[in-house]
C-alpha positions as CSV (number, residue, x, y, z in Angstrom):
1,M,0.0,0.0,0.0
2,S,2.8,2.5,0.8
3,T,4.4,1.9,-2.6
4,Q,1.2,3.0,-4.3
5,K,0.7,6.1,-2.1
6,R,4.3,7.4,-2.7
7,P,4.0,8.0,-6.5
8,Y,0.7,9.8,-5.9
9,E,2.3,12.0,-3.2
10,L,5.2,12.8,-5.4
11,R,3.0,13.7,-8.4
12,A,0.8,15.9,-6.2
13,R,3.8,17.7,-4.8
14,A,5.3,18.2,-8.3
15,E,1.9,19.7,-9.5
16,Q,1.8,22.0,-6.5
17,Q,5.4,23.1,-7.2
18,A,4.5,23.8,-10.8
19,I,1.5,25.9,-9.7
20,T,3.7,27.9,-7.2
21,R,6.4,28.4,-9.9
22,Q,3.8,29.7,-12.4
23,R,2.3,32.0,-9.7
24,I,5.8,33.5,-9.0
25,V,6.4,34.0,-12.8
26,A,3.0,35.7,-13.3
27,V,3.5,38.0,-10.3
28,T,7.0,38.9,-11.6
29,A,5.6,39.7,-15.0
30,E,2.9,42.0,-13.4
31,L,5.6,43.7,-11.3
32,H,7.8,44.2,-14.4
33,D,4.8,45.8,-16.1
34,E,4.1,48.1,-13.2
35,L,7.6,49.0,-11.9
36,G,10.1,47.5,-14.2
37,P,12.6,44.7,-13.5
38,A,15.1,47.0,-11.7
39,R,12.5,48.0,-9.2
40,T,11.0,44.6,-8.7
41,T,12.3,43.0,-5.5
42,V,12.2,39.3,-4.4
43,A,10.4,40.4,-1.2
44,E,7.6,42.0,-3.3
45,I,7.4,39.0,-5.6
46,A,7.1,36.7,-2.6
47,R,4.5,38.9,-0.9
48,R,2.2,39.0,-4.0
49,A,2.7,35.4,-4.8
50,G,1.8,34.4,-1.2
51,V,5.1,32.6,-0.6
52,Q,8.3,33.0,1.4
53,R,11.3,34.7,-0.2
54,L,13.2,31.4,0.1
55,T,10.5,29.7,-2.1
56,V,11.2,32.3,-4.8
57,Y,15.0,31.5,-4.6
58,N,14.3,27.8,-4.6
59,H,12.4,28.0,-7.8
60,F,14.8,30.6,-9.3
61,P,18.3,30.5,-7.8
62,D,19.5,33.2,-10.2
63,E,18.0,36.3,-11.8
64,R,18.5,35.1,-15.4
65,G,16.3,32.0,-14.8
66,L,13.5,34.2,-13.5
67,Y,13.9,36.7,-16.3
68,E,13.7,33.9,-18.9
69,A,10.6,32.4,-17.4
70,C,9.0,35.8,-17.0
71,G,9.8,36.7,-20.6
72,E,8.3,33.5,-21.9
73,H,5.1,34.1,-19.8
74,W,4.9,37.8,-20.8
75,M,5.3,37.0,-24.5
76,S,2.6,34.3,-24.2
77,Q,0.2,36.9,-22.7
78,N,1.3,39.7,-25.2
79,P,2.4,38.0,-28.4
80,P,4.0,40.3,-30.9
81,P,2.5,40.4,-34.4
82,D,3.5,37.7,-36.8
83,P,5.2,39.3,-39.8
84,S,5.1,36.2,-42.0
85,D,2.3,37.4,-44.3
86,A,3.8,40.9,-44.6
87,L,7.1,39.5,-45.6
88,E,5.5,37.8,-48.6
89,L,4.5,41.1,-50.2
90,R,6.6,42.0,-53.2
91,D,6.6,45.8,-52.9
92,P,9.2,46.7,-50.3
93,A,7.3,49.8,-49.1
94,A,4.0,47.8,-48.8
95,R,6.0,45.1,-47.0
96,L,7.6,47.5,-44.5
97,R,4.3,49.2,-43.9
98,A,2.5,45.8,-43.3
99,V,5.2,45.0,-40.7
100,L,5.3,48.4,-39.0
101,V,1.6,49.1,-38.5
102,P,0.9,46.0,-36.4
103,L,4.2,46.3,-34.6
104,Y,3.4,49.9,-33.7
105,R,-0.1,48.9,-32.5
106,W,1.6,46.2,-30.3
107,Y,4.0,48.8,-29.0
108,R,1.0,51.0,-28.1
109,R,-0.7,48.1,-26.3
110,T,2.4,47.2,-24.3
111,A,4.0,50.6,-24.0
112,R,4.3,50.7,-20.2
113,A,6.0,47.3,-20.1
114,Q,8.2,48.1,-23.1
115,E,9.4,51.3,-21.5
116,N,10.2,49.6,-18.3
117,M,12.0,46.7,-20.0
118,Q,14.0,48.8,-22.4
119,R,15.0,51.2,-19.6
120,D,16.0,48.6,-17.1
121,R,18.0,46.4,-19.5
122,L,20.6,49.2,-19.4
123,V,21.2,48.6,-15.7
124,L,20.6,44.8,-15.4
125,P,23.1,42.7,-17.3
126,A,21.2,39.5,-16.7
127,F,18.0,41.0,-18.0
128,D,19.8,42.6,-21.0
129,A,21.2,39.1,-21.9
130,V,17.7,37.7,-22.0
131,M,16.4,40.7,-24.0
132,R,19.2,40.1,-26.5
133,I,18.0,36.6,-27.1
134,R,14.3,37.1,-26.8
135,V,13.9,40.4,-28.6
136,D,17.0,41.7,-30.3
137,Q,17.7,38.6,-32.3
138,Q,14.2,38.5,-33.7
139,M,14.2,42.2,-34.5
140,N,17.6,41.9,-36.2
141,Q,16.4,39.0,-38.4
142,L,13.3,41.0,-39.3
143,G,15.4,44.0,-40.1
144,D,17.7,42.0,-42.3
145,A,14.7,40.6,-44.2
146,L,13.1,44.0,-44.7
147,S,16.3,45.8,-45.7
148,A,17.3,43.1,-48.2
149,A,14.3,44.0,-50.3
150,V,15.0,47.7,-50.3
151,G,18.5,47.7,-51.6
152,V,22.1,48.0,-50.6
153,A,22.4,51.7,-50.3
154,P,24.4,52.8,-47.2
155,G,22.3,53.4,-44.2
156,V,19.2,51.4,-45.4
157,R,19.7,48.7,-42.7
158,A,20.3,51.3,-40.0
159,I,17.1,53.2,-41.0
160,V,15.1,49.9,-41.1
161,G,16.4,49.1,-37.6
162,L,15.4,52.6,-36.5
163,A,11.9,52.0,-37.9
164,L,11.6,48.7,-35.9
165,N,12.8,50.3,-32.6
166,F,10.4,50.8,-29.8
167,W,11.9,54.2,-28.9
168,T,11.3,55.4,-32.5
169,W,7.6,54.5,-32.2
170,R,7.4,56.2,-28.8
171,T,9.0,59.4,-30.1
172,L,6.7,59.5,-33.1
173,S,3.7,58.7,-30.9
174,L,4.6,61.5,-28.4
175,G,4.9,63.8,-31.4
176,G,1.2,63.2,-32.1
177,L,1.4,60.6,-34.8
178,G,-1.0,57.7,-34.8
179,D,0.4,54.2,-35.6
180,E,-0.4,54.3,-39.3
181,D,1.0,57.8,-39.8
182,A,4.1,56.9,-37.8
183,A,4.6,53.8,-40.0
184,A,4.1,56.0,-43.1
185,V,6.9,58.4,-41.9
186,M,9.3,55.5,-41.4
187,V,8.4,53.9,-44.8
188,K,9.3,57.2,-46.5
189,A,12.6,57.4,-44.5
190,V,13.6,53.9,-45.6
191,S,12.5,54.6,-49.2
192,A,14.6,57.8,-49.2
193,A,17.6,55.9,-47.9
194,G,17.1,53.3,-50.6
195,D,17.1,55.9,-53.3
196,E,20.5,57.3,-52.4
């Protein structure tokens, strides 16, 4: 009888640990949205998750592991637009516009979290390392695909990268431009660079 009870207890304990881990991750993502990673403390994560600080450390012995889990959770809750269909368009300007408009709308929906993450990556090396893998690599690949269609004029790749950048969207948005108008401005900038 005891041999049958033991696997059940282990399975129940593993399920409870998974639930606790997920609660820690979800609370961390909320705090990153509200305060940013640099201002999020383990004490506050533990308080909001209803666990002890030691429990947080047991699940995430290092910051990077917590940042990776939090990033995966955040992206699942706030998926970026899929550029696949846009990249199939033949016209480079139409392609860029079809990528930028949904991207800028996503930036608008997630602006507070984006600002916190982009700001705090400058002071948290472990968080920056996760952002390089989770965000920068994808944006670089997208930038390469978009600029290849425009041409090889000097500066095209840099202008495309600028167009994809969160801070570019934020600057244009604060300047009073809606997402479609902001995308149109950047499409013109990339086209002008391609004409050089």
